[in-house]
MIDO-340427 format. One record per residue (C-alpha): x, y, z; residue number from 1. Coordinates in nm, 2 decimals, always signed. Layout:
<dogu <X, Y, Z>, NUM>
...
# end
This chain:
<dogu <+0.01, -0.01, +0.01>, 1>
<dogu <+0.15, +0.32, -0.10>, 2>
<dogu <+0.09, +0.66, +0.06>, 3>
<dogu <+0.00, +0.95, -0.16>, 4>
<dogu <+0.07, +1.29, -0.03>, 5>
<dogu <-0.12, +1.58, -0.17>, 6>
<dogu <+0.01, +1.94, -0.13>, 7>
<dogu <-0.18, +2.18, +0.10>, 8>
<dogu <-0.24, +2.41, -0.18>, 9>
<dogu <-0.43, +2.16, -0.36>, 10>
<dogu <-0.65, +2.07, -0.05>, 11>
<dogu <-0.74, +2.44, +0.02>, 12>
<dogu <-0.76, +2.40, +0.39>, 13>
<dogu <-0.75, +2.78, +0.42>, 14>
<dogu <-1.08, +2.83, +0.27>, 15>
<dogu <-1.25, +2.62, +0.53>, 16>
<dogu <-1.07, +2.81, +0.80>, 17>
<dogu <-1.18, +3.14, +0.67>, 18>
<dogu <-1.56, +3.06, +0.67>, 19>
<dogu <-1.56, +2.91, +1.01>, 20>
<dogu <-1.42, +3.22, +1.21>, 21>
<dogu <-1.53, +3.27, +1.58>, 22>
<dogu <-1.72, +3.59, +1.45>, 23>
<dogu <-1.92, +3.41, +1.19>, 24>
<dogu <-2.02, +3.14, +1.43>, 25>
<dogu <-2.11, +3.36, +1.68>, 26>
<dogu <-2.33, +3.56, +1.43>, 27>
<dogu <-2.48, +3.24, +1.30>, 28>
<dogu <-2.56, +3.13, +1.67>, 29>
<dogu <-2.74, +3.46, +1.72>, 30>
<dogu <-2.95, +3.45, +1.39>, 31>
<dogu <-3.04, +3.08, +1.46>, 32>
<dogu <-3.15, +3.20, +1.81>, 33>
<dogu <-3.36, +3.47, +1.63>, 34>
<dogu <-3.49, +3.21, +1.40>, 35>
<dogu <-3.62, +3.00, +1.68>, 36>
<dogu <-3.82, +3.30, +1.79>, 37>
<dogu <-3.96, +3.36, +1.44>, 38>
<dogu <-4.05, +2.99, +1.43>, 39>
<dogu <-4.29, +3.05, +1.72>, 40>
<dogu <-4.49, +3.34, +1.49>, 41>
<dogu <-4.69, +3.12, +1.27>, 42>
<dogu <-4.86, +3.18, +0.96>, 43>
<dogu <-5.20, +2.99, +0.95>, 44>
<dogu <-5.15, +2.65, +0.76>, 45>
<dogu <-5.27, +2.30, +0.76>, 46>
<dogu <-4.93, +2.19, +0.89>, 47>
<dogu <-4.86, +2.47, +1.12>, 48>
<dogu <-4.51, +2.48, +1.01>, 49>
<dogu <-4.54, +2.80, +0.79>, 50>
<dogu <-4.36, +3.06, +1.04>, 51>
<dogu <-4.14, +3.37, +1.03>, 52>
<dogu <-3.82, +3.16, +1.09>, 53>
<dogu <-3.69, +3.23, +0.73>, 54>
<dogu <-3.68, +3.60, +0.75>, 55>
<dogu <-3.34, +3.60, +0.94>, 56>
<dogu <-3.20, +3.32, +0.69>, 57>
<dogu <-3.29, +3.55, +0.39>, 58>
<dogu <-3.12, +3.86, +0.60>, 59>
<dogu <-2.83, +3.66, +0.68>, 60>
<dogu <-2.77, +3.51, +0.30>, 61>
<dogu <-2.80, +3.86, +0.15>, 62>
<dogu <-2.60, +4.04, +0.41>, 63>
<dogu <-2.32, +3.80, +0.49>, 64>
<dogu <-2.33, +3.55, +0.20>, 65>
<dogu <-2.54, +3.24, +0.09>, 66>
<dogu <-2.35, +2.95, +0.29>, 67>
<dogu <-2.43, +3.16, +0.60>, 68>
<dogu <-2.80, +3.20, +0.51>, 69>
<dogu <-2.85, +2.85, +0.43>, 70>
<dogu <-2.72, +2.71, +0.76>, 71>
<dogu <-2.96, +2.95, +0.92>, 72>
<dogu <-3.23, +2.83, +0.70>, 73>
<dogu <-3.17, +2.47, +0.77>, 74>
<dogu <-3.17, +2.50, +1.13>, 75>
<dogu <-3.45, +2.75, +1.13>, 76>
<dogu <-3.68, +2.51, +0.96>, 77>
<dogu <-3.59, +2.23, +1.18>, 78>
<dogu <-3.67, +2.44, +1.48>, 79>
<dogu <-4.01, +2.54, +1.33>, 80>
<dogu <-4.09, +2.17, +1.25>, 81>
<dogu <-3.99, +2.09, +1.61>, 82>
<dogu <-4.23, +2.32, +1.76>, 83>
<dogu <-4.52, +2.15, +1.59>, 84>
<dogu <-4.40, +1.78, +1.62>, 85>
<dogu <-4.27, +1.73, +1.27>, 86>
<dogu <-4.62, +1.69, +1.13>, 87>
<dogu <-4.48, +1.59, +0.79>, 88>
<dogu <-4.24, +1.32, +0.93>, 89>
<dogu <-3.88, +1.40, +1.01>, 90>
<dogu <-3.73, +1.27, +0.70>, 91>
<dogu <-3.97, +1.52, +0.50>, 92>
<dogu <-3.88, +1.81, +0.72>, 93>
<dogu <-3.51, +1.73, +0.66>, 94>
<dogu <-3.58, +1.77, +0.29>, 95>
<dogu <-3.78, +2.08, +0.33>, 96>
<dogu <-3.49, +2.22, +0.53>, 97>
<dogu <-3.26, +2.15, +0.25>, 98>
<dogu <-3.50, +2.30, +0.02>, 99>
<dogu <-3.52, +2.63, +0.23>, 100>
<dogu <-3.12, +2.64, +0.21>, 101>
<dogu <-3.16, +2.61, -0.16>, 102>
<dogu <-3.42, +2.88, -0.18>, 103>
<dogu <-3.22, +3.14, +0.04>, 104>
<dogu <-2.91, +3.08, -0.14>, 105>
<dogu <-3.08, +3.13, -0.49>, 106>
<dogu <-3.25, +3.45, -0.35>, 107>
<dogu <-2.91, +3.59, -0.22>, 108>
<dogu <-2.73, +3.53, -0.54>, 109>
<dogu <-2.99, +3.65, -0.77>, 110>
<dogu <-3.04, +3.96, -0.54>, 111>
<dogu <-2.67, +4.04, -0.57>, 112>
<dogu <-2.59, +3.94, -0.92>, 113>
<dogu <-2.90, +4.06, -1.09>, 114>
<dogu <-3.12, +4.27, -0.91>, 115>
<dogu <-3.30, +4.29, -0.54>, 116>
<dogu <-3.63, +4.27, -0.70>, 117>
<dogu <-3.53, +3.98, -0.92>, 118>
<dogu <-3.43, +3.79, -0.62>, 119>
<dogu <-3.76, +3.89, -0.43>, 120>
<dogu <-3.98, +3.76, -0.70>, 121>
<dogu <-3.78, +3.45, -0.73>, 122>
<dogu <-3.74, +3.37, -0.36>, 123>
<dogu <-4.14, +3.41, -0.32>, 124>
<dogu <-4.18, +3.20, -0.62>, 125>
<dogu <-3.96, +2.90, -0.52>, 126>
<dogu <-4.06, +2.90, -0.13>, 127>
<dogu <-4.45, +2.93, -0.23>, 128>
<dogu <-4.56, +2.77, -0.53>, 129>
<dogu <-4.26, +2.54, -0.60>, 130>
<dogu <-4.23, +2.42, -0.24>, 131>
<dogu <-4.60, +2.34, -0.24>, 132>
<dogu <-4.55, +2.13, -0.57>, 133>
<dogu <-4.26, +1.94, -0.42>, 134>
<dogu <-4.47, +1.77, -0.14>, 135>
<dogu <-4.70, +1.63, -0.40>, 136>
<dogu <-4.51, +1.29, -0.42>, 137>
<dogu <-4.61, +1.26, -0.04>, 138>
<dogu <-4.90, +1.44, +0.03>, 139>
<dogu <-5.09, +1.45, -0.31>, 140>
<dogu <-5.26, +1.74, -0.47>, 141>
<dogu <-5.47, +1.82, -0.18>, 142>
<dogu <-5.16, +1.89, +0.05>, 143>
<dogu <-5.01, +2.11, -0.24>, 144>
<dogu <-5.34, +2.31, -0.29>, 145>
<dogu <-5.37, +2.37, +0.11>, 146>
<dogu <-5.02, +2.47, +0.15>, 147>
<dogu <-4.96, +2.70, -0.18>, 148>
<dogu <-5.15, +3.02, -0.03>, 149>
<dogu <-5.00, +2.99, +0.33>, 150>
<dogu <-4.64, +2.93, +0.18>, 151>
<dogu <-4.65, +3.21, -0.06>, 152>
<dogu <-4.78, +3.46, +0.20>, 153>
<dogu <-4.54, +3.34, +0.44>, 154>
<dogu <-4.26, +3.37, +0.19>, 155>
<dogu <-4.36, +3.71, +0.09>, 156>
<dogu <-4.37, +3.81, +0.47>, 157>
<dogu <-4.03, +3.65, +0.54>, 158>
<dogu <-3.85, +3.81, +0.25>, 159>
<dogu <-4.02, +4.15, +0.32>, 160>
<dogu <-3.90, +4.15, +0.65>, 161>
<dogu <-3.54, +4.04, +0.55>, 162>
<dogu <-3.50, +4.30, +0.27>, 163>
<dogu <-3.64, +4.57, +0.47>, 164>
<dogu <-3.40, +4.51, +0.76>, 165>
<dogu <-3.13, +4.47, +0.50>, 166>
<dogu <-3.19, +4.80, +0.33>, 167>
<dogu <-3.21, +4.98, +0.66>, 168>
<dogu <-2.89, +4.84, +0.79>, 169>
<dogu <-2.70, +4.84, +0.48>, 170>
<dogu <-2.80, +5.24, +0.46>, 171>
<dogu <-2.64, +5.29, +0.78>, 172>
<dogu <-2.31, +5.13, +0.69>, 173>
<dogu <-2.31, +4.89, +0.98>, 174>
<dogu <-2.26, +4.60, +0.73>, 175>
# end
C-alpha cells in the first residue's frame, strides 16, 4: 500500500478556516436563536410549519453570504418543525430544510448578481408555489393546494422583513 501525499495548496484548507471564524459562528448562533423566536410566529396553515423563521435566514444570506444564510435556513426550519412535532415526518422536514437552504441561497445570489427585485420574486416563487408542488409525491395534490397560499404569503412576509431590515442596516453602513 502506498501513501499519496497531496500538497496543502491543492486541498485548500485555508478556505474552510476562513469561513468558520469565531465571529461568523457567533453571528450564525445569534441568527439561529432569532430564527427560533421567528419559528414561534406562525402563518396559519394546515401543517402549522409556516412561520417567520426564514426571514433571518434571508437576511443572513443577502447580508453575509449564501452559505451562512443556508445554514440558518436549515436549522430555522428544523426548529419550526420541532415546535409542531414534525407533522410531515422527520425525513420530509429534513428535505424541506435543505430545500429552504437552496431557496435562500438562490435568493441571495440573484439579488446580488441581477437585482434585488429579481431575488425577491424568485424567492417568493420558489418558497411558495414550487415548495408546494414538491410535496405532491408525499401528500398529493390536496396538500399542495392547501399549502400554496400559506407558503406564498409566509414567504412574502419573510422576504419583506429580511429585505427591509437589510436595506435599513445597509444604508446605515453597519454591514
